[in-house]
C-alpha positions as CSV (number, residue, x, y, z in Angstrom):
1,M,32.7,-25.0,-34.4
2,P,31.8,-21.6,-33.1
3,D,30.2,-21.2,-29.6
4,I,26.5,-21.2,-30.7
5,S,23.5,-23.1,-29.3
6,L,22.1,-26.3,-30.8
7,T,18.9,-24.4,-31.6
8,M,20.8,-21.9,-33.7
9,I,22.7,-24.7,-35.5
10,V,19.4,-26.3,-36.4
11,L,18.1,-22.9,-37.7
12,L,21.3,-22.4,-39.7
13,C,20.8,-25.8,-41.3
14,V,17.2,-25.1,-42.1
15,A,18.2,-21.7,-43.6
16,A,20.9,-23.5,-45.7
17,L,18.3,-25.9,-47.1
18,A,15.9,-23.1,-48.0
19,A,18.6,-21.0,-49.4
20,G,19.8,-23.8,-51.6
21,W,16.3,-24.3,-53.0
22,I,15.7,-20.6,-53.6
23,D,19.1,-20.1,-55.1
24,A,18.6,-23.0,-57.6
25,V,15.2,-21.7,-58.8
26,V,15.6,-18.0,-59.1
27,G,19.0,-17.2,-57.5
28,G,19.5,-15.2,-54.4
29,G,19.9,-17.9,-51.8
30,G,22.6,-15.7,-50.2
31,L,19.9,-13.2,-49.4
32,L,18.7,-15.7,-46.9
33,L,21.9,-17.5,-45.9
34,L,24.3,-14.6,-45.2
35,P,22.0,-12.5,-43.1
36,V,21.1,-15.6,-41.0
37,L,24.8,-16.3,-40.5
38,L,25.4,-12.7,-39.5
39,L,22.6,-12.9,-37.0
40,G,23.4,-16.4,-35.7
41,L,27.1,-16.3,-35.2
42,P,28.5,-14.8,-32.0
43,A,28.6,-11.0,-32.0
44,N,32.4,-10.8,-32.0
45,T,32.7,-12.9,-35.1
46,P,34.4,-10.9,-37.9
47,A,32.2,-10.3,-41.0
48,A,34.8,-12.0,-43.2
49,H,34.2,-15.3,-41.3
50,A,30.5,-15.1,-42.1
51,L,31.3,-14.3,-45.7
52,G,33.8,-17.2,-46.0
53,T,31.5,-19.7,-44.3
54,N,28.7,-18.6,-46.6
55,K,30.9,-19.4,-49.7
56,A,31.9,-22.8,-48.4
57,V,28.2,-23.7,-47.9
58,A,26.9,-22.1,-51.1
59,I,29.4,-23.7,-53.5
60,V,28.2,-27.2,-52.6
61,G,24.5,-26.4,-53.2
62,T,25.3,-24.4,-56.4
63,T,27.4,-27.3,-57.8
64,G,24.5,-29.7,-57.1
65,A,22.1,-27.4,-58.9
66,A,24.5,-26.8,-61.8
67,V,24.9,-30.6,-62.4
68,T,21.1,-31.1,-62.3
69,Y,20.5,-28.3,-64.8
70,A,23.3,-29.3,-67.1
71,R,21.7,-32.7,-67.5
72,K,18.3,-31.4,-68.5
73,A,18.4,-27.8,-69.5
74,P,19.6,-26.3,-72.9
75,V,22.8,-24.7,-71.4
76,N,25.6,-23.4,-73.6
77,V,28.4,-24.8,-71.3
78,R,31.2,-23.2,-73.3
79,T,29.7,-19.7,-72.9
80,A,28.9,-20.3,-69.2
81,V,32.5,-21.4,-68.5
82,R,33.9,-18.3,-70.3
83,I,31.8,-16.0,-68.2
84,G,32.6,-18.1,-65.2
85,L,36.3,-17.8,-65.6
86,A,36.0,-14.0,-65.7
87,A,33.7,-14.2,-62.6
88,L,36.3,-16.3,-60.8
89,A,38.9,-13.5,-61.2
90,G,36.3,-10.9,-60.2
91,S,35.2,-12.8,-57.1
92,S,38.8,-13.4,-56.0
93,A,39.5,-9.7,-56.2
94,G,36.3,-8.9,-54.3
95,A,37.0,-11.3,-51.5
96,F,40.4,-9.8,-51.1
97,F,38.9,-6.4,-50.4
98,A,36.1,-7.9,-48.2
99,A,38.6,-8.8,-45.5
100,G,38.6,-5.3,-44.2
101,M,34.8,-4.8,-44.1
102,S,33.0,-4.8,-40.8
103,T,29.5,-6.1,-40.0
104,E,28.3,-2.6,-39.3
105,V,29.2,-1.6,-42.9
106,L,27.9,-4.9,-44.4
107,K,24.4,-4.9,-42.9
108,P,23.2,-1.6,-44.4
109,V,24.7,-2.6,-47.8
110,I,22.8,-5.9,-47.7
111,M,19.6,-4.0,-46.9
112,V,19.9,-1.8,-49.9
113,V,20.6,-4.8,-52.1
114,L,17.6,-6.6,-50.7
115,L,15.3,-3.7,-51.4
116,G,16.7,-3.3,-54.9
117,V,16.0,-6.9,-55.7
118,A,12.5,-6.7,-54.2
119,A,11.7,-3.6,-56.3
120,F,12.8,-5.3,-59.5
121,V,10.8,-8.5,-58.8
122,I,7.7,-6.5,-58.1
123,L,8.0,-4.2,-61.1
124,R,9.0,-6.8,-63.6
125,P,7.0,-10.0,-62.7
126,A,7.1,-11.3,-66.3
127,F,10.9,-10.8,-66.8
128,G,12.5,-13.8,-68.4
129,T,9.4,-15.6,-69.5
130,A,9.9,-15.3,-73.2
131,P,11.7,-18.2,-75.0
132,A,15.4,-17.7,-75.9
133,T,15.9,-15.8,-79.2
134,G,18.7,-18.0,-80.6
135,P,22.5,-18.1,-80.3
136,A,24.0,-15.0,-78.7
137,T,26.3,-12.7,-80.8
138,R,29.9,-12.3,-80.0
139,R,29.2,-8.8,-78.8
140,R,26.6,-10.0,-76.4
141,I,28.9,-12.7,-75.1
142,L,31.6,-10.2,-74.4
143,A,29.2,-7.9,-72.7
144,A,28.0,-10.8,-70.5
145,I,31.7,-11.6,-69.7
146,G,32.2,-8.1,-68.5
147,L,29.0,-7.5,-66.6
148,A,28.0,-11.0,-65.4
149,G,31.6,-12.2,-65.1
150,L,33.9,-9.5,-63.9
151,G,31.3,-7.1,-62.5
152,I,28.9,-9.4,-60.6
153,G,31.9,-11.7,-59.8
154,F,33.6,-8.9,-58.0
155,Y,30.3,-8.1,-56.1
156,D,30.0,-11.8,-55.2
157,G,33.4,-11.9,-53.6
158,L,32.9,-8.5,-51.9
159,I,29.4,-9.0,-50.5
160,G,27.6,-11.9,-52.1
161,P,23.9,-11.8,-51.3
162,G,21.8,-11.7,-54.5
163,T,24.6,-12.8,-56.8
164,G,22.5,-15.7,-58.3
165,T,19.6,-13.3,-58.9
166,F,21.8,-10.7,-60.4
167,L,23.4,-13.3,-62.7
168,V,20.0,-14.5,-63.8
169,L,18.8,-10.9,-64.5
170,A,22.0,-10.0,-66.4
171,L,22.1,-13.2,-68.5
172,T,18.5,-12.9,-69.4
173,A,18.9,-9.2,-70.4
174,V,22.2,-9.4,-72.2
175,L,22.0,-12.9,-73.8
176,H,18.2,-12.9,-74.3
177,L,17.8,-16.2,-72.5
178,D,14.6,-17.5,-71.0
179,L,14.5,-17.6,-67.2
180,V,15.1,-21.3,-66.8
181,T,18.1,-21.3,-69.2
182,A,19.5,-18.2,-67.5
183,S,19.1,-19.9,-64.1
184,A,21.0,-23.0,-65.4
185,T,23.7,-20.8,-66.9
186,A,24.0,-18.7,-63.7
187,K,24.6,-21.8,-61.6
188,I,27.7,-22.7,-63.7
189,V,29.0,-19.1,-63.4
190,N,28.1,-19.0,-59.7
191,C,30.2,-22.1,-59.1
192,C,33.2,-20.2,-60.4
193,T,32.5,-17.1,-58.4
194,N,32.1,-19.2,-55.3
195,A,35.3,-21.0,-56.0
196,G,37.3,-17.8,-56.4
197,A,35.9,-16.2,-53.3
198,L,36.2,-19.3,-51.2
199,A,39.9,-19.8,-52.2
200,T,40.6,-16.3,-51.0
201,F,38.7,-16.6,-47.8
202,A,40.3,-20.0,-47.1
203,W,43.8,-18.5,-47.6
204,Q,42.9,-15.8,-45.1
205,G,41.7,-18.4,-42.6
206,A,38.2,-16.9,-42.7
207,V,36.1,-20.1,-43.0
208,L,34.4,-21.9,-40.1
209,W,34.8,-25.3,-41.8
210,Q,33.0,-27.5,-39.3
211,L,29.8,-25.4,-39.4
212,A,30.1,-25.0,-43.1
213,A,30.4,-28.8,-43.7
214,L,27.2,-29.4,-41.7
215,M,25.2,-26.7,-43.4
216,A,26.5,-27.7,-46.9
217,V,24.8,-31.1,-46.6
218,F,21.4,-29.3,-46.3
219,N,22.3,-26.7,-48.9
220,L,23.1,-29.5,-51.4
221,A,19.8,-31.1,-50.8
222,G,18.0,-27.8,-51.2
223,G,19.9,-26.9,-54.4
224,T,19.2,-30.2,-56.1
225,L,15.5,-30.1,-55.2
226,G,15.3,-26.5,-56.3
227,A,16.7,-27.3,-59.7
228,H,14.2,-30.0,-60.2
229,T,11.4,-27.7,-59.2
230,A,12.5,-25.0,-61.6
231,L,12.7,-27.5,-64.5
232,K,9.2,-28.8,-63.7
233,K,7.2,-25.8,-62.6
234,G,9.1,-22.6,-63.5
235,S,9.9,-19.9,-61.1
236,G,6.7,-17.8,-60.9
237,F,5.5,-19.2,-57.6
238,V,8.9,-18.7,-56.0
239,R,8.7,-14.9,-56.4
240,I,6.2,-14.6,-53.6
241,V,8.4,-16.6,-51.3
242,L,11.4,-14.6,-52.3
243,L,9.7,-11.3,-51.6
244,T,8.4,-12.5,-48.2
245,V,12.0,-13.6,-47.2
246,V,13.5,-10.3,-48.5
247,F,11.2,-8.0,-46.6
248,A,11.5,-10.1,-43.4
249,L,15.3,-10.0,-43.5
250,V,15.3,-6.3,-44.2
251,G,13.2,-5.7,-41.1
252,N,15.3,-8.0,-39.0
253,L,18.6,-6.4,-40.1
254,A,17.2,-2.9,-39.6
255,Y,16.2,-3.9,-36.1
256,E,19.6,-5.3,-35.3
257,Q,21.4,-2.3,-36.9
258,W,19.5,0.6,-35.4
259,I,17.1,-0.5,-32.6
260,A,18.6,-3.5,-30.7
């Protein structure tokens, strides 16, 4: 366990719970969890350790959400697994390159990602509300494998925050899925990206396992609850929460990067 206060451990666990819930509903739990880890871990902690610990926590909540969705949502598991296998390869490669990244480089990148996601959510509030248009064509599936699998998978291993949201957006746009079905499919794909990245980080010794195990319990609870929430209520009301979290984190990271 890293040398951090009990208060910070409690805050990290609460963040893991909230991140699991947000990630299961609309994706993007990493937008909350990784910045909190970067801020909460000791200043001399390498960025790769924050990334690796984030993956160890997220994979538990994502798996819980995926299982919940698979039981109740109309998910094409075969398509999701094919995209997921490509994502596993992409995330493994991304995690390999992430080892040399520093926190100073990582924080501005995360801020740009956060603002990009916020802009999309604001400008396209009705995105993904239409029902699915039917089975996807082979061309669309191949496009999803390339974009959502290899492309977003690589991003997930390299940086991570927003992967769930990007997967939902890509799957909705490319495969013409409704938002709930895209979220369900994204969870299966995200399990694969998390597994590939986590394996690489674990091999590099960049995972704080004790802290990750504690936070994972809360992330699992949040992920399972979030999947149930999405299936029952949809994701419209979560957009306001997500935007609030995004702008708060951008402000916090900007303060840490350029003012503190």
